[in-house]
C-alpha distance (Angstrom), angle and dihedral (degrees) to the residues before:
residue distance angle dihedral
M1 . . .
P2 3.84 . .
T3 3.77 119.3 .
V4 3.77 122.6 -128.8
G5 3.77 113.5 -130.2
V6 3.74 137.7 -178.3
H7 3.77 116.5 -104.7
P8 3.85 108.6 -111.3
S9 3.81 92.0 -120.9
L10 3.82 90.1 59.4
R11 3.81 96.5 50.5
P12 3.86 96.5 89.6
F13 3.80 90.0 49.6
M14 3.80 92.1 48.1
L15 3.81 91.4 49.0
A16 3.79 90.3 50.9
C17 3.82 90.3 50.6
L18 3.79 90.8 50.0
A19 3.81 91.0 50.2
V20 3.80 91.9 51.7
A21 3.80 91.5 46.4
A22 3.79 91.9 49.3
C23 3.78 91.0 52.7
T24 3.80 93.8 49.1
V25 3.80 98.0 49.2
G26 3.78 113.4 106.2
G27 3.76 104.9 34.9
G28 3.75 111.5 -47.5
S29 3.73 143.4 -19.8
M30 3.74 142.1 -133.5
Q31 3.79 114.5 -98.4
S32 3.80 95.0 -112.5
V33 3.78 119.0 69.3
V34 3.79 123.6 -154.1
E35 3.80 105.4 -83.5
H36 3.79 99.5 177.3
P37 3.80 136.3 19.6
A38 3.78 119.3 -103.4
P39 3.82 112.1 -66.2
V40 3.81 111.7 -101.8
T41 3.81 89.3 -129.2
A42 3.81 93.1 57.4
P43 3.80 118.7 92.6
A44 3.78 118.3 -105.9
R45 3.79 86.6 -110.7
F46 3.79 141.2 1.4
V47 3.79 122.4 -130.4
P48 3.80 134.8 -147.6
L49 3.79 117.5 -99.6
E50 3.79 89.7 -125.2
A51 3.82 110.1 67.3
A52 3.82 89.0 -151.9
N53 3.83 88.4 68.7
L54 3.80 91.3 63.6
I55 3.81 111.8 83.2
A56 3.82 93.1 -157.6
P57 3.82 131.6 -11.5
A58 3.81 94.0 -99.5
D59 3.80 98.2 22.8
T60 3.79 136.7 78.4
I61 3.77 134.5 -48.0
A62 3.81 117.1 -108.1
G63 3.77 121.0 -114.3
E64 3.76 135.7 44.0
G65 3.79 101.4 -97.6
C66 3.76 137.4 51.8
L67 3.79 113.9 -77.3
S68 3.78 124.2 -136.9
P69 2.90 134.8 -125.6
L70 3.80 104.6 26.1
A71 3.80 124.2 -176.3
D72 3.78 138.3 -140.9
P73 3.82 102.0 -114.4
V74 3.82 91.6 -143.4
T75 3.81 104.2 42.3
G76 3.81 101.3 19.9
L77 3.82 90.4 -128.3
Q78 3.82 109.3 156.9
I79 3.79 127.7 -137.9
I80 3.82 125.3 -161.7
L81 3.81 127.0 -140.2
T82 3.81 112.6 -118.2
R83 3.82 100.5 172.0
S84 3.79 139.7 -8.4
E85 3.76 141.1 -171.6
S86 3.80 137.1 167.1
G87 3.79 95.0 -1.2
L88 3.80 95.1 -47.4
G89 3.78 125.0 109.9
D90 3.79 132.8 -166.9
Y91 3.79 111.7 -146.5
L92 3.79 131.9 -163.3
A93 3.79 114.8 -135.7
P94 3.82 123.8 -164.7
S95 3.80 111.9 -81.4
G96 3.80 112.1 -75.6
S97 3.80 95.2 9.3
Y98 3.80 115.2 142.5
G99 3.80 89.3 1.0
L100 3.81 92.2 -69.6
R101 3.79 120.8 153.4
D102 3.80 119.2 -132.3
D103 3.82 89.9 -102.8
Q104 3.82 93.7 56.7
L105 3.79 135.9 84.8
L106 3.79 134.2 -169.1
R107 3.81 114.8 -113.5
L108 3.81 113.3 -145.8
D109 3.77 136.7 -176.3
C110 3.81 98.5 -117.6
N111 3.80 93.5 -151.4
T112 3.80 94.6 59.1
G113 3.81 106.4 16.3
R114 3.82 89.3 -124.5
V115 3.79 117.0 152.5
L116 3.81 111.5 -118.6
G117 3.78 98.9 179.9
V118 3.78 147.2 -77.4
V119 3.83 125.1 -55.2
R120 3.79 136.3 180.0
R121 3.76 117.3 -90.4
């Protein structure tokens, strides 16, 4: 039986549609969708400044909302929450950090502090 595939020229469009759909599942989304994967210079996750807000060193962050500021556990660089919705937070990093442009933010999973990617400001 032949398989049905996606024409190579349509793959970027299909990936963009999947990204939008993934962000809208579960009752809403922030306006900006993830445009780029997490910068390689960013930590795997950010941590709260207060150690008491971390349930376990490699586990989740306490509380129901997004905490701010969060810190890079290696460099101590702090990022500030600019908007959040449905357990996701968009954070402003100091200009030039992690290779971000001034019109970009880091999107994090607020429950874990893991970096999901880069979005428009």
